N, C-alpha and C positions, 0 to 999 in steps of 0.2 A: 546175463540178460540185459538188453539195452533198456535204459529208462527205469529199471526196477530199483526202488529205494533199498540199498543194501544194508543200511544202518538201522532198519526197522526190525522189530521182533514182535511176536505175539505174546500177550500176557493174558493169563486166564484169571479173571476176577469174578467170583460167585457164578461160575459156569459160563461167563461171557468172554469172548475173545476180543482183546483190544490191541490195536497196532500201536506200538510205542517206539520211541527212540531212547537210547541210553542217555543222551544229552539232557533230555527232559527229566529223567529220574535223578541224575546227578545234580542238576540245578535245584530241584526241589529238596534234595538231601542237604546240599550246602546252605540253602536258605534256612532250613530247619536248624542246622547246627549253629549258624550265625545268630538266629533268633534266641537260641538257648544261651549262647555266650553273652549276647547283649543283655539279656534279662539278668544274668548273674552279675555282670559288671554294674549295671544300673542299681540293682538291689544292694550290692556291696558299697557303692558310693553313697547312696541315699540313707543307708542305715548306719553309716559310720558316725562317730560322735561329731565330726565336723560338718556332716550333711553336705549340701550342695556347695558350700563354701570351700570344699576341698578342691574343686575345679578352679583352674586359673582362667583369667580373662583371655579370650573372649568366650570360652566354653560355658562360663557361669552367667552369661548375659541372659536376663529374663526377657522373653519375647511376649508371650501372652498366656494367660491362664496358668497351666502347669507345664508349659513348653519353654525349654531353655535352648540356647544355641547348640549345645551338644546333641540335642534331639535332631536338629537339622543335619548336622554332619553324619550322625549315625544313619539317618534315613537315606542320605546320599550313598553311603556305603551299602545299605540294603538294596538300593536300586542297582548299584553296580554288581553286586553279588547275584541278584535275581535275574538280571538281564545279560550278564557277562557272556554266557555261552551263545547268546543270540545276536550280539552286536554285528557280527559279520553278515548275518541274514537280514537284519533290520536296516543297516546303513549301506550295504554294498549290493551288487546285482544279485537278485533272487526273484522268485516268482511271488505274486501277490498272496498266494495260498500259504507259502512258507512264512512270509512276513506276518500274516494274520495269525498263524499258529504260534510263532515266536512272541508276538504281542500278547496273545491270550494267556499263554503259559507264564510269561514273565509277570503279567499283572496278577495272575493267581498266586505266584510266589510272593509278591509284595503284600497282597491281602493276607496270606498266611503268615508272613513275617510279622505284621502288625499285631495280630491277635496272639500269636505264639510268644512273641517277646513279652507282651503284657502278662500272659499266663505264666511263663517261666519266671517272671519277676517274683511271683507269689509261690508257686508250687515247688520249685527247687529248694526252697528253704522251709518247707512244711507249713507255710502260712496260706491264708486265703483272704481275699479282699473283703472280709466281713466287717472291718472297721471303716472301710471306705464307702461312703454313701453319696458319692457324686453320681450324676446321671450315667456316667460311663461304667461305673463299678457297682451299680445297684444289682444285687444278685437275687435270684429266685431259687430257693432251695439249694444254695451253694453254686449255682451256675450263673456267671455273669452274662447278661442278656445278649451282648453283642458278640460273644465268642461263637455260639452256634450259627448266628447270622453270617459272620465272616467266613466260617468254615464252609457253610453251604454255598456262599458266593464264590469262594475259591474252587470248590468242587465243581461248580457249574462251569467255571472258566476252564478247568482241567478237562472236564468231559467234552466241552466244545472243541478243544484242541485234539483230543483223542479221536473224536468222531470225524474231524476233518482229516486226520492222518489215515483213518480207516478208509474213508472215501477216496483219498488219493491213492492208497495202496490197491484198492479194488479196481480203480480206473486203469492202473498200470498192468495189473495181472490179468 
């Protein structure tokens, strides 16, 4: 069929049909895995007896607050992993609708990476940020306040992408 998006499939979630592409699911899964690995690496580095001094210059350069230069490098890697499947769509010839979908989904990946990385820093080692009372880690009944906020924001971005794909699929069919 001419013009029909061949790489889309229907996914049933809670009785609703969503048009999806495999590239979106694999990008979200790779972002999830990278967030988990990053959380493990950061926890291992910071809980070692040497602390942040185990990192060599320039990784150990203190920028502001609790942000070091290695955070900048890892965030660049997170952006590359989150948007990698969509670089050809974003930078080369494509429709505005596809570019919008790629931008929304990639941004959702980044938002998910930020909160998941922080969550995995604590959870994978059976700890919880109960001793951290900074504004970012103030928890209410064991839930850090910005985890659900970030999850909802990423879910909205994902939903907007899926809705756009469904409209595009319905227009073609």
